[in-house]
N, C-alpha and C positions, 0 to 999 in steps of 0.2 A: 341736663346741666352741662354746659361747655366748660372745659378746663384742661389742665395739663397735669402730668404726674412726673415723679422723679423715680428713676430706677437706679439702684446702687447695689453693688455686691457686698461691700462692707462699710459703706459710709455711715449708715445709721447705727452701727455698732462701734465704729472706731474713729470717725472723723467729726461728726456733729450729731446733735440731738434733734428730735422732731421739733422742739421749740425753736432751736436755732435755724432749722430749715424754714419754718414759718416766718421767722423774722427776715430771713434773706428774701423770701417770696414777697413780703410786704415792701421791703426796700426796693426790690426790682420793679415793683408796681408803682413806685414813686409815692409810697405812703398811702396809696389807695387800696381798695379791696383787691387782693390777689385772687388768682383763679387756680391755685394749687388745690387739686381735689384728690390726689392719690399718691401712694408710695408703693414701690415694688421692691422686694428684697428676697434673698434666697431663704426658703423655708422648706424643710423636707424631713422625712423620718431619719435620714442620715445626718442632717445638720439640725440637731435638736436644740441648740442654744437659744434661738429666738422663742421657741415654744416653751422651753423650761423656764425662761425668764418671765414670759407672759403669764404662766401659771401662778407666779408669785407677784403678779401685778407690776412687773418691772420691764424695762426695755422698750424698744420702738413699737412693737405690736400694740400693746395697750395705750401707749402714748399717742399713737396715730389715731386709734379708734376713739380715744377720749376727746379729741378735737374735731372729730367728724371726717377724717380723711379715709378714703377707701384704701384698703390694704390688699395687695395682690402678691402672690407667691411666685417666685421664679425658681427654676431648678428643682421642682418638687420630686423628681425621680432620680436625680443624679447628684452625687457628691461634688464638692468644690474641687 
């Protein structure tokens, strides 16, 4: 599957939601089907907030998974 992804350090926690990101992708595609397929964000044992929120069904990790986006972790071994 061809497509693109968005990598952000804090965007999905502080600037916009997964839903807003999808709306922007659709707008950029001119209302047609967008090709956004993945998001990347920092997730590690040192930076537990995304994991803790996901365990309660909140935050960008479950939101991205719910709409079929691939989720990739950045900085898995290093703190921010």
